[in-house]
PLY file of the C-alpha trace (Angstrom):
ply
format ascii 1.0
element vertex 149
property float x
property float y
property float z
element edge 148
property int vertex1
property int vertex2
end_header
-128.54 -121.54 -155.43
-129.64 -123.19 -158.66
-128.62 -121.86 -162.09
-130.00 -122.89 -165.47
-127.62 -122.83 -168.43
-129.23 -122.75 -171.89
-127.17 -123.47 -174.99
-128.67 -122.51 -178.35
-128.48 -123.97 -181.83
-125.40 -125.71 -183.19
-123.59 -125.60 -179.86
-124.01 -129.38 -179.71
-121.38 -129.41 -182.49
-118.69 -127.60 -180.50
-115.30 -129.22 -180.97
-116.20 -130.18 -184.55
-117.65 -127.01 -186.06
-115.52 -124.01 -187.00
-112.79 -124.90 -184.53
-110.79 -121.87 -185.66
-113.54 -119.71 -184.11
-115.03 -121.85 -181.34
-112.10 -124.11 -180.44
-111.88 -127.83 -179.84
-113.67 -127.99 -176.50
-116.97 -129.87 -176.70
-120.27 -128.86 -175.13
-120.03 -131.87 -172.80
-116.63 -130.61 -171.63
-118.03 -127.12 -171.06
-120.95 -128.54 -169.08
-118.65 -130.76 -167.01
-116.41 -127.79 -166.24
-119.45 -125.76 -165.17
-120.71 -128.57 -162.95
-117.30 -128.96 -161.28
-116.89 -125.21 -160.75
-120.46 -124.85 -159.47
-119.95 -127.69 -157.02
-116.78 -126.07 -155.69
-118.75 -122.84 -155.19
-121.67 -124.58 -153.47
-124.20 -123.99 -156.24
-126.04 -126.27 -158.63
-126.18 -125.94 -162.40
-128.47 -127.62 -164.87
-127.61 -127.45 -168.58
-129.99 -127.63 -171.54
-129.24 -127.43 -175.28
-131.63 -127.21 -178.19
-131.53 -126.34 -181.85
-135.21 -125.40 -181.67
-136.40 -121.92 -180.76
-139.65 -123.11 -179.18
-137.85 -125.53 -176.86
-135.52 -122.75 -175.73
-138.51 -120.50 -175.06
-140.16 -123.22 -172.98
-136.94 -123.72 -170.99
-136.78 -119.97 -170.33
-140.41 -119.92 -169.21
-139.77 -122.91 -166.92
-136.81 -121.04 -165.38
-139.33 -118.72 -163.71
-139.81 -121.42 -161.08
-136.97 -123.05 -159.23
-133.92 -121.19 -160.58
-132.01 -118.32 -159.06
-130.14 -117.22 -162.21
-129.99 -117.99 -165.92
-126.99 -118.21 -168.21
-127.86 -118.27 -171.90
-125.89 -118.58 -175.09
-128.62 -117.97 -177.66
-126.09 -118.60 -180.47
-127.55 -117.51 -183.83
-130.86 -116.63 -182.13
-128.95 -113.78 -180.43
-129.25 -111.68 -183.53
-132.90 -112.03 -184.47
-135.11 -113.96 -182.04
-137.58 -111.48 -180.61
-139.48 -114.48 -179.21
-136.49 -115.52 -177.07
-135.95 -111.91 -176.05
-139.60 -111.61 -175.01
-139.41 -114.85 -173.00
-136.28 -113.58 -171.22
-138.08 -110.31 -170.44
-140.58 -112.24 -168.30
-137.87 -113.33 -165.86
-137.12 -111.60 -162.60
-133.89 -113.55 -161.99
-130.46 -112.40 -163.20
-129.74 -113.27 -166.85
-126.19 -113.54 -168.14
-125.81 -113.65 -171.93
-122.68 -115.55 -172.96
-120.78 -116.12 -176.21
-117.61 -118.06 -176.89
-116.41 -115.63 -179.55
-116.38 -111.86 -179.46
-119.51 -111.18 -181.50
-118.44 -107.56 -181.99
-115.25 -108.50 -183.82
-117.00 -110.78 -186.28
-119.34 -110.23 -189.23
-121.45 -107.06 -188.97
-124.72 -109.03 -188.66
-123.39 -110.51 -185.41
-122.80 -107.10 -183.81
-126.44 -106.75 -182.75
-127.85 -108.76 -179.86
-131.60 -108.48 -179.53
-131.45 -110.18 -176.13
-128.79 -107.90 -174.58
-131.40 -105.32 -173.63
-133.12 -107.74 -171.25
-129.96 -109.43 -169.94
-128.33 -108.35 -166.71
-124.98 -108.52 -168.47
-123.07 -110.05 -171.36
-119.76 -111.92 -171.52
-118.18 -112.73 -174.87
-114.88 -113.54 -176.45
-113.18 -115.72 -173.84
-113.84 -119.09 -175.47
-115.00 -121.79 -173.06
-113.91 -119.59 -170.14
-116.81 -117.29 -171.07
-119.07 -119.80 -169.34
-117.01 -119.86 -166.13
-117.01 -116.07 -166.08
-120.78 -116.12 -166.65
-121.21 -118.52 -163.74
-119.24 -116.20 -161.47
-121.31 -113.23 -162.69
-124.61 -115.09 -162.18
-123.66 -115.95 -158.61
-122.36 -112.45 -157.83
-125.40 -110.66 -159.26
-127.83 -112.99 -157.49
-126.06 -112.60 -154.16
-126.00 -108.81 -154.57
-129.72 -108.87 -155.37
-130.42 -110.98 -152.29
-128.42 -108.58 -150.08
-130.50 -105.60 -151.21
-133.87 -107.32 -151.07
0 1
1 2
2 3
3 4
4 5
5 6
6 7
7 8
8 9
9 10
10 11
11 12
12 13
13 14
14 15
15 16
16 17
17 18
18 19
19 20
20 21
21 22
22 23
23 24
24 25
25 26
26 27
27 28
28 29
29 30
30 31
31 32
32 33
33 34
34 35
35 36
36 37
37 38
38 39
39 40
40 41
41 42
42 43
43 44
44 45
45 46
46 47
47 48
48 49
49 50
50 51
51 52
52 53
53 54
54 55
55 56
56 57
57 58
58 59
59 60
60 61
61 62
62 63
63 64
64 65
65 66
66 67
67 68
68 69
69 70
70 71
71 72
72 73
73 74
74 75
75 76
76 77
77 78
78 79
79 80
80 81
81 82
82 83
83 84
84 85
85 86
86 87
87 88
88 89
89 90
90 91
91 92
92 93
93 94
94 95
95 96
96 97
97 98
98 99
99 100
100 101
101 102
102 103
103 104
104 105
105 106
106 107
107 108
108 109
109 110
110 111
111 112
112 113
113 114
114 115
115 116
116 117
117 118
118 119
119 120
120 121
121 122
122 123
123 124
124 125
125 126
126 127
127 128
128 129
129 130
130 131
131 132
132 133
133 134
134 135
135 136
136 137
137 138
138 139
139 140
140 141
141 142
142 143
143 144
144 145
145 146
146 147
147 148
């Protein structure tokens, strides 16, 4: 099983930016943790980060071939990118939306996710562990889908 992990804008600054909200763990540390956990579970993960909406859309479109599940943290694009939402809607693989912070306990503009409606599920508020939980969910949902197909 191969899983693509997409990190949206400003996540390259994790560990430096708003540590009171996002913590001190860096994106490299999150990716390394995902790789280690995936390896122990017998799956492969590939991580991609971009601050550019078009690059994220292209990565989503490329996920249609060769990936069994997608984990995405759209970051700020969560709240307004219809283009990312539409790209996600083209996928037939499980999509897990992930956020480090609980977007529903923050500013009101963060309470709306335009991508949630096309995601299989959403995990938020568990800091870096949100990604590990998303990996477990991506594997579980894919395996369940395979059992019923």
